[in-house]
C-alpha positions in Angstrom: 102.8 39.8 -129.0 104.5 37.1 -126.8 106.5 39.3 -124.5 105.4 40.6 -121.0 104.1 44.1 -120.9 106.7 45.2 -118.5 109.2 44.9 -121.6 107.1 47.3 -123.5 106.4 49.8 -120.8 110.2 49.8 -119.9 110.9 50.7 -123.5 108.4 53.5 -123.8 109.4 54.7 -120.3 113.0 54.8 -121.4 112.0 57.1 -124.4 112.3 60.9 -123.8 109.3 62.9 -124.4 111.1 65.1 -127.1 111.8 62.0 -129.2 110.4 61.8 -132.7 106.7 62.5 -132.9 106.6 59.5 -135.3 107.9 57.2 -132.6 105.5 58.5 -130.0 102.6 58.2 -132.5 103.5 54.6 -132.9 103.8 53.9 -129.2 100.4 55.7 -128.7 98.8 53.7 -131.4 100.0 50.4 -130.0 98.9 51.2 -126.5 95.5 52.0 -127.7 95.4 48.8 -129.8 96.4 46.6 -127.0 93.7 48.2 -124.8 91.1 47.3 -127.4 92.4 43.7 -127.4 92.3 43.7 -123.6 88.7 44.9 -123.3 86.7 43.4 -120.5 89.7 41.4 -119.2 90.5 41.4 -115.5 94.2 43.1 -116.2 92.6 46.1 -118.3 92.2 48.6 -115.3 95.9 48.1 -114.3 97.1 48.2 -117.9 95.1 51.5 -118.5 96.6 53.1 -115.3 100.1 52.4 -116.4 99.5 53.3 -120.1 98.0 56.8 -118.8 101.0 57.4 -116.6 103.2 56.8 -119.5 101.5 59.2 -121.9 100.7 62.0 -119.6 104.1 63.5 -119.5 104.0 63.4 -123.4 100.6 65.2 -123.3 101.7 67.8 -120.8 104.4 68.7 -123.4 102.1 68.8 -126.3 98.7 70.1 -124.9 95.6 70.6 -126.6 96.6 73.7 -128.7 99.2 73.9 -131.5 102.4 75.9 -130.9 103.8 78.5 -133.1 106.1 76.8 -135.7 104.9 73.2 -134.7 105.9 70.5 -136.9 102.9 68.7 -138.8 104.2 65.4 -137.2 103.5 66.9 -133.7 99.9 67.8 -134.7 99.4 64.4 -136.0 100.6 63.0 -132.8 98.1 65.1 -130.9 95.3 63.8 -133.0 96.3 60.2 -131.8 97.3 61.1 -128.4 94.2 62.9 -127.2 91.6 60.3 -128.2 93.9 57.5 -126.9 94.0 59.0 -123.4 90.3 59.8 -123.4 89.6 56.1 -124.4 91.9 54.8 -121.7 90.1 56.8 -119.0 92.3 59.7 -118.3 89.9 62.1 -116.2 91.7 65.3 -117.0 91.5 64.6 -120.7 87.7 63.8 -120.3 86.9 67.0 -118.6 88.7 69.0 -121.1 87.1 67.2 -123.9 83.8 68.1 -122.5 84.6 71.6 -122.2 86.2 72.0 -125.7 83.3 70.0 -127.3 80.4 72.1 -125.7 82.2 75.1 -126.7 82.6 74.0 -130.2 78.8 73.9 -130.5 78.5 77.7 -130.1 77.9 79.8 -133.2 80.9 82.0 -132.6 83.2 79.1 -131.4 86.8 79.7 -131.5 87.7 75.9 -131.0 90.0 75.0 -134.0 89.2 72.1 -136.2 91.6 69.6 -135.0 90.9 70.3 -131.2 87.2 70.1 -132.0 87.5 66.6 -133.7 89.5 65.0 -130.9 87.2 66.7 -128.1 84.0 65.6 -129.8 85.4 61.9 -130.2 85.9 61.7 -126.4 82.8 63.6 -125.4 80.7 61.3 -127.5 82.4 58.2 -126.4 81.5 58.9 -122.7 78.3 60.6 -123.4 75.3 60.0 -121.0 71.8 59.7 -122.4 71.0 63.3 -122.4 74.1 64.2 -124.2 73.7 61.3 -126.6 70.1 62.7 -127.4 71.5 66.3 -127.9 74.1 64.9 -130.5 71.4 62.9 -132.1 69.4 66.0 -132.6 72.4 67.8 -134.1 72.8 64.8 -136.4 69.3 64.9 -137.5 69.2 68.7 -138.3 72.7 69.3 -139.5 72.6 70.6 -143.2 76.3 70.1 -143.9 76.9 66.3 -145.2 80.5 66.1 -143.7 79.5 67.2 -140.2 76.3 65.3 -140.4 78.4 62.0 -141.1 80.7 62.8 -138.4 77.8 63.2 -136.0 76.2 59.9 -136.9 79.6 58.2 -136.6 79.9 59.7 -133.1 76.5 58.4 -132.1 77.7 54.9 -132.8 81.0 55.2 -131.2 79.6 55.6 -127.7 80.8 53.5 -124.7 77.4 52.9 -123.1 75.9 49.7 -124.7 72.4 50.8 -124.2 73.1 54.0 -126.1 74.8 51.8 -128.8 71.5 49.8 -129.3 69.7 53.1 -129.8 72.1 54.0 -132.5 71.7 50.6 -134.1 67.9 51.3 -134.2 68.5 54.5 -136.1 70.1 52.4 -139.0 66.7 50.8 -139.6 65.0 54.2 -140.2 65.1 56.6 -143.2 66.4 59.4 -140.9 69.9 59.2 -142.5 71.1 58.4 -146.1 72.1 54.8 -146.6 76.0 55.5 -146.5 75.5 57.2 -143.1 73.6 54.3 -141.8 76.6 52.0 -142.7 79.0 54.4 -140.9 76.9 54.3 -137.9 76.6 50.4 -137.7 80.5 50.2 -138.3 81.0 52.7 -135.4 79.0 50.4 -133.0 80.9 47.6 -134.2 84.2 49.3 -133.3 83.2 49.7 -129.6 80.7 46.6 -129.2 81.5 44.1 -131.7 79.2 41.2 -130.2 76.3 43.7 -129.9 76.6 44.7 -133.5 77.1 41.0 -134.7 73.9 39.8 -132.9 71.9 42.8 -134.1 73.1 42.1 -137.6 72.1 38.5 -137.4 
């Protein structure tokens, strides 16, 4: 934690895209974690730009869809890589996530589970008020407990602070079971810790 970012990026940039998926998953996770630490700082935009540039060649190789005979480690890397690029602000990933997420809502959707999970996370994170409201309606009417819990978690993991406030307000209602309310509050805390803390106080 005491070395300049240039050393970290030099190490990652020297790593071939066909290196161990476990190594790349570690790098991806660290880049995302550092971004969280830098939230709101003056250097975050420049950091994100360089992090995206480092990870884009890796995503170009892996893509959204699993390849025949793909190792499980590659699938796990994809599950880390796509949300990380989305949170870093990669415009292409964001556009693809919207397309996959909205396609996954269709009754006859062909979007696979892992792609749907990653796409929904990014789509919800960048949601506008209309998209958030549509997701809220899905959460409210969903019969399956697993999917319903996921939707409430996504409602809290939104980037827009005003929408996060709306998510916290839901936790004071009887709309969702108590465990789901706790998940929703925790999701807001992950994106807006000060907001969640002030609300709790």
